[in-house]
ROMARKOL-309231 format. One line per field, with one value per residue (C-alpha): residue number from 1; x, y, z. Coordinates in nm, 4 decimals, padded with zeros to 6 digits. Example, Ala and Ser with C-alpha at 12.3 -4.5 7.8 and 13.67 -1.06 7.14 Angstrom:
residues 2
pos	1,2
east	01.2300,01.3670
north	-00.4500,-00.1060
up	00.7800,00.7140
END
This chain:
residues 170
pos	1,2,3,4,5,6,7,8,9,10,11,12,13,14,15,16,17,18,19,20,21,22,23,24,25,26,27,28,29,30,31,32,33,34,35,36,37,38,39,40,41,42,43,44,45,46,47,48,49,50,51,52,53,54,55,56,57,58,59,60,61,62,63,64,65,66,67,68,69,70,71,72,73,74,75,76,77,78,79,80,81,82,83,84,85,86,87,88,89,90,91,92,93,94,95,96,97,98,99,100,101,102,103,104,105,106,107,108,109,110,111,112,113,114,115,116,117,118,119,120,121,122,123,124,125,126,127,128,129,130,131,132,133,134,135,136,137,138,139,140,141,142,143,144,145,146,147,148,149,150,151,152,153,154,155,156,157,158,159,160,161,162,163,164,165,166,167,168,169,170
east	02.5056,02.2332,02.2532,02.1770,01.8727,01.7437,01.8228,01.6124,01.3277,01.3258,01.3283,01.0285,00.8510,00.9452,00.7651,00.4666,00.4399,00.4544,00.1898,-00.0234,00.0048,-00.0896,-00.3901,-00.5190,-00.4715,-00.6853,-00.9481,-00.9433,-01.0046,-01.2865,-01.4483,-01.4168,-01.5854,-01.8714,-01.9269,-01.7893,-01.5413,-01.5023,-01.4162,-01.1809,-01.0133,-00.9716,-00.8094,-00.5901,-00.4628,-00.3972,-00.2004,00.0119,00.0726,00.1795,00.4253,00.5633,00.5968,00.7771,01.0213,01.0942,01.2081,01.4005,01.5871,01.6517,01.8046,02.0338,02.1243,02.2273,02.4541,02.2207,02.1124,01.7636,01.6053,01.2939,01.0868,00.7977,00.4707,00.1732,-00.1494,-00.4017,-00.7696,-00.9583,-01.3287,-01.5439,-01.9125,-01.9574,-01.7729,-01.8102,-01.6323,-01.3526,-01.2999,-01.3203,-01.0445,-00.8556,-00.8756,-00.7637,-00.4678,-00.3721,-00.3789,-00.1407,00.0911,00.0739,00.1728,00.4633,00.5874,00.5672,00.7723,01.0361,01.0460,01.0850,01.3770,01.5375,01.5065,01.6466,01.9453,01.9851,01.9501,01.8512,01.8592,01.6111,01.3926,01.3799,01.3052,01.0156,00.8470,00.7012,00.5343,00.3808,00.2129,00.1091,-00.0557,-00.2635,-00.3913,-00.4495,-00.6580,-00.8604,-00.9397,-01.0531,-01.2605,-01.4384,-01.5312,-01.6480,-01.8698,-02.0265,-02.0807,-02.2512,-02.4753,-02.6015,-02.6412,-02.5855,-02.8548,-02.7942,-02.8241,-02.5834,-02.3320,-02.3599,-02.2806,-01.9822,-01.8604,-01.8741,-01.6806,-01.4118,-01.3682,-01.2189,-00.9166,-00.5800,-00.2250,00.0170,00.3699,00.4001,00.1007,00.2613,00.5666,00.8900
north	-00.2106,-00.1435,-00.0909,-00.3683,-00.1708,-00.1551,-00.5242,-00.6140,-00.3874,-00.5336,-00.8867,-00.7952,-00.6709,-00.9916,-01.1751,-00.9361,-01.0166,-01.3920,-01.3525,-01.1617,-01.4529,-01.6951,-01.4799,-01.4638,-01.8375,-01.8892,-01.6507,-01.8377,-02.1686,-02.0157,-01.8766,-02.2118,-02.3821,-02.1314,-02.2218,-01.8846,-01.9931,-01.6414,-01.4986,-01.7933,-01.7106,-01.3418,-01.4312,-01.6957,-01.4411,-01.2079,-01.4901,-01.5183,-01.1415,-01.1362,-01.4193,-01.2177,-00.9125,-01.1201,-01.2439,-00.8864,-00.8186,-01.1463,-01.0616,-00.7026,-00.8152,-01.0576,-00.7998,-00.5628,-00.8234,-00.8547,-01.1714,-01.3079,-01.4002,-01.6136,-01.5442,-01.7514,-01.6883,-01.6473,-01.8386,-01.6157,-01.5837,-01.8584,-01.7982,-01.5063,-01.4338,-01.3109,-01.2050,-00.8456,-00.9243,-01.1002,-00.7926,-00.5543,-00.7621,-00.7458,-00.3666,-00.3499,-00.5738,-00.3745,-00.0543,-00.2219,-00.3142,00.0415,00.1773,-00.0657,00.0346,00.4025,00.3261,00.1601,00.4669,00.6894,00.4745,00.4808,00.8588,00.9030,00.6843,00.8530,00.5054,00.6149,00.2660,00.1296,00.4387,00.3901,00.0180,00.0973,00.3491,00.0639,-00.0709,00.2673,00.2769,-00.0876,-00.0197,00.2659,00.0224,-00.2559,-00.0394,00.1119,-00.2337,-00.3674,-00.0545,-00.1011,-00.4587,-00.3524,-00.0855,-00.3468,-00.5888,-00.3163,-00.2334,-00.5907,-00.6212,-00.9973,-01.0668,-01.3898,-01.2501,-00.9675,-01.1974,-01.4330,-01.1461,-01.0265,-01.3859,-01.4243,-01.0989,-01.1904,-01.5256,-01.3546,-01.2153,-01.3606,-01.3223,-01.1814,-01.1206,-00.8312,-00.6646,-00.7210,-00.5197,-00.6855
up	01.5549,01.8091,02.1830,02.4328,02.5471,02.1885,02.1380,02.4423,02.3324,01.9805,02.1213,02.3361,02.0244,01.8432,02.1240,02.0951,01.7251,01.7853,02.0582,01.8063,01.5646,01.8417,01.9396,01.5833,01.5365,01.8492,01.7117,01.3814,01.5596,01.7657,01.4508,01.2737,01.5696,01.5438,01.1781,01.0666,00.8027,00.6610,01.0029,01.0556,00.7252,00.8162,01.1468,00.9833,00.7311,01.0240,01.1884,00.8734,00.8685,01.2313,01.1726,00.8816,01.1086,01.3711,01.1115,01.0054,01.3651,01.3712,01.0501,01.1569,01.4863,01.3067,01.0402,01.3201,01.4793,01.7771,01.9506,01.9022,02.2347,02.1830,02.4906,02.6239,02.4394,02.6719,02.6099,02.4323,02.5067,02.3221,02.3853,02.2756,02.3166,01.9596,01.6451,01.7633,02.0894,01.8993,01.6809,01.9761,02.1401,01.8096,01.8064,02.1698,02.0876,01.7766,01.9837,02.2295,01.9405,01.8055,02.1464,02.1705,01.8235,01.9230,02.2345,02.0157,01.7906,02.0968,02.2124,01.8669,01.8541,02.2042,02.1119,01.7708,01.6198,01.2709,01.1204,01.3726,01.3417,00.9644,01.0070,01.2424,01.0102,00.8040,01.1187,01.2004,00.8595,00.8972,01.2351,01.0922,00.8276,01.0826,01.3142,01.0280,00.8866,01.2231,01.2946,00.9611,01.0505,01.3974,01.2405,01.0092,01.2972,01.4991,01.2026,01.1706,01.5487,01.5557,01.2940,01.1020,00.7489,00.8246,00.9928,00.6932,00.4522,00.6581,00.6921,00.3144,00.2644,00.5191,00.3499,00.0446,00.2274,00.1269,00.2507,-00.0002,00.1220,-00.1243,00.0464,00.3861,00.2895,00.1938
END
């Protein structure tokens, strides 16, 4: 059983994860409208991952006998000046999520909530991977400096990404 304070904090994170999914779905649509099907695919797979993350919080709350409180999801940004800007916004968002996970861990530690702390460790590892992946794409986008051939090559590479629940941690 978790405290009411932890329940509220986990529900807030559940909302953050659903917002993340919504943001990446918007980025996927923007990419598709730009003719960047590979970028659209990458963001769509990210959308799927974020939904999976949200459901991990959902299930954990229920497993702990807590109530799930589905909060309003804010409208995400939907227009970007370039693929680079979209990925810079992605990195900024992932850093926000990392910070919010760290705050949850701090709360779990302060409450000596070992079960929640253990549950959250997977997300810490996941956030390291998320930020590294996005940084790698940003570096590539900076290297090609908006040049068509380079964007085409990155688009082709990003189009190969797939969502595998096993990769997302079960």
